[in-house]
C-alpha positions in Angstrom: 74.4 78.8 85.9 78.7 79.9 86.3 80.2 80.6 89.3 80.1 83.7 90.3 83.9 85.7 89.9 85.7 88.2 92.3 86.8 91.4 90.7 90.8 90.4 90.8 91.9 94.0 91.8 89.6 93.6 95.4 90.8 90.6 96.0 94.7 91.6 95.5 93.9 94.2 97.9 91.3 93.4 100.6 91.9 90.8 103.8 89.4 89.6 106.0 90.2 89.4 109.2 88.9 86.5 111.7 85.6 88.7 113.2 84.7 89.3 109.4 85.9 92.9 109.2 87.9 94.0 106.0 91.5 95.0 106.6 93.2 97.4 104.0 96.5 99.2 102.8 97.5 102.5 103.1 97.9 105.1 100.5 100.5 107.5 99.5 103.7 105.0 101.3 105.0 104.0 97.9 107.0 106.7 96.7 108.3 109.8 96.8 109.1 109.2 100.4 112.1 111.9 101.1 109.2 115.1 102.1 107.3 113.0 104.5 107.7 112.6 108.0 109.5 110.0 109.3 106.1 109.6 111.7 103.6 109.7 108.6 105.3 107.0 106.6 105.7 104.9 109.7 101.8 105.6 110.2 101.1 104.6 106.5 102.9 100.9 107.3 100.1 99.8 109.8 97.0 98.4 108.1 93.5 99.6 109.4 89.9 98.8 108.4 87.8 99.6 105.7 85.5 102.5 106.1 81.9 101.1 107.1 80.5 103.2 104.6 83.5 101.4 101.9 82.0 97.8 103.2 78.4 96.4 101.3 80.9 97.8 98.2 83.9 95.7 98.8 81.9 92.5 99.9 80.3 92.6 97.2 83.5 93.0 95.0 84.6 89.6 96.9 81.2 87.7 96.3 80.2 87.2 100.6 76.9 89.1 100.8 
């Protein structure tokens, strides 16, 4: 049987942490930055974890299950 392929879009967007959680970047940081406050842009810069409701879906896309 052929190998299972991961979703290319998912492997570009998500990374695993050392403890097995899934890390993601924030949206809304690419353009139209002049109207956004400095505080808001700074918060969007940092990575965050994927919400618990989405973890199973992303693990399936990354073929981790």
